[in-house]
C-alpha positions, 0 to 999 in steps of 0.5 A, a space after each residue: 481844574 483847567 480841563 482844556 489843558 488836559 485834553 486832546 485839542 481835537 476833543 476840546 474843540 468838539 466839546 468847547 461850546 457846550 462845556 463853556 456854556 455849562 451844559 455838561 451833559 451835552 459836553 459828555 455827549 459831544 465827547 462820545 460823538 467825537 469818539 465815535 467819529 474817530 473810530 469810524 474814521 480809523 476803521 472805515 466803518 459806518 455803524 454806531 454804538 455797540 455795533 460799531 465797537 463790536 465791528 471795530 474791536 471784536 472778532 478774530 481779526 479786529 479792524 482796529 488792533 490796540 496791540 500786536 495780538 501775539 499772546 493771550 495777555 494782548 488778546 485780553 487787552 484787546 477784549 477789555 478795550 472792546 468791553 470798556 467801549 461797549 460799556 461807555 455807550 451802554 451806561 453813559 451815552 445811551 441813557 443821556 441820549 434818551 432821557 434828561 440828565 443834569 450832570 455835575 461839572 466834576 462828573 463831566 470832567 471825569 467822563 471826558 478825561 476818561 474819554 480822552 484816555 480812550 482817544 489816545 488808545 484809538 489813535 495808537 491802534 493799528 488799522 488793516 488799511 494803510 493809505 500809503 501802502 495802498 497808493 503804492 499798489 495803485 502805481 505798482 508797475 505790476 498793476 494788472 490792467 483789467 477791471 476785476 483787479 481794479 475792483 478788488 483793489 477798490 474793495 480794500 478801501 474803507 468807504 469813508 476813505 474813498 474820496 480821500 484816496 481819489 484825491 491823493 491818487 489824482 494829485 499824483 497822476 502826472 507821470 503815471 501809466 494812464 491806461 492802468 490809472 484808468 482802470 483804477 479811477 473808473 472802478 473807484 468812481 463807481 463806489 463814490 457817493 453823489 456828494 463825493 462825485 460833486 467834489 470830484 467834478 469840482 477838483 477836475 473842473 478847477 484844473 481844466 480852468 487853469 492847466 496848460 499842460 497837454 499831459 494833464 489834459 490827456 490824463 483827464 480825458 483818458 482816466 475819466 469816463 466820457 460822461 464826466 465831461 458834461 459834469 465839469 464846470 462850463 468855463 473849464 470845458 470851453 477852455 479845453 475844447 478850444 485848445 483841442 480845436 486849435 490843435 485839430 486845425 494844425 493836425 497833419 498825418 503821414 499815411 505812409 509812415 502811419 505817423 501823426 506829424 502835428 495836432 496830437 492833442 486834438 486827437 483826444 477830442 473824439 473821446 468826449 465828442 458826444 458831450 462837446 459844447 463847441 461841437 459845431 466849431 469842431 465840425 467846421 474845422 474838420 470840414 475845412 480840412 477835408 475841403 481845402 487842406 493838403 493831403 496830410 491834413 485830410 489824412 489826419 481827419 480820415 485817421 482820427 475823426 472820420 468814423 465820428 463824422 458819419 455816425 449820424 444821418 448823412 449831412 449835405 455838407 459831408 456828402 458834397 465834400 466826399 463827392 468833390 473828393 471823388 471827382 478830384 480822383 482822390 483815392 483816399 476819398 474813394 476808399 472811405 466812400 466804398 466803406 460807407 456804401 458797403 456798411 452804412 446803408 442806403 442813405 449814403 449809397 443813394 447820395 454817393 453811388 453815382 460819383 463812386 461808380 464814375 471815379 477815376 483816380 488822378 495820377 499826379 504828373 511826376 516832377 521832371 528834372 530840368 536837365 531832362 527837358 528836351 529843349 
């Protein structure tokens, strides 16, 4: 008998090496290992042996249903399948795992063929978890934007499906509501294993290394916690940080209209500033804008970066810039220094109080039409 032609191709690949080497006992054990893996994958369970079978097929609400369970007859089939599978482990797999066997080829063929039959039943069984329906719920317009809703949603994912769900949701992120997706992704990341997280970082790193889409960059910076940035590959981080800095250099903000005129991508940099590799270059770009930029450039820095620039102890360069702004009579500098003196303690107060007290607002000379010049 040509066993290969009568088996599911997945099963044959799993047992082929042992079977062709005429290690028939090993081939039987391999077949039952495949059966276990299939049940775990389908059910999302992580147990083994009779415990796995009981959890997957037993109880009043089985994780794997072999039919619709709408009649006594169908329930009998469900229970019978559970009992057969229990028997397979108790009478065939377990003895061969604990003592030496020397199975004949015809015995191996019979057991493996019956295992193949059971694999067909499991393939057709219904799981309570539908990946497609679940992903629809992630992108549901009525997704409730709160941590609890996201946690309850993640709880529905079988543990072995979590990484797969992450990949599918991540690949579909473009065009999604970032704020809603943030809740889900962050709740899911908390449930991933260390190995799963390594794959997450690898997937995101690859995209950072190649993407030129600002929307993709914004999505990554929004939906992932800031600490993730330090785990991505350095080449991708440096590439994106350079893009952010170039955007910052072009940044303009219209204070009166409360509108960012340019440099919008750069405004996402503060989210990862703690883990920035090019932090020195970023700070230099901000200092230059405050020192020599037009007012709309200064307002860009004040609007999006000021509070991140003053979190640490006062730096002399920042103090000098603020003092110059006060001497120039720039009211926006006065307002920021007033905040520092009142709420950020003695070091700032000591450095800036004198210039602050001597501040005199500069009143720009209004433009006079040539026709009004009296000569």
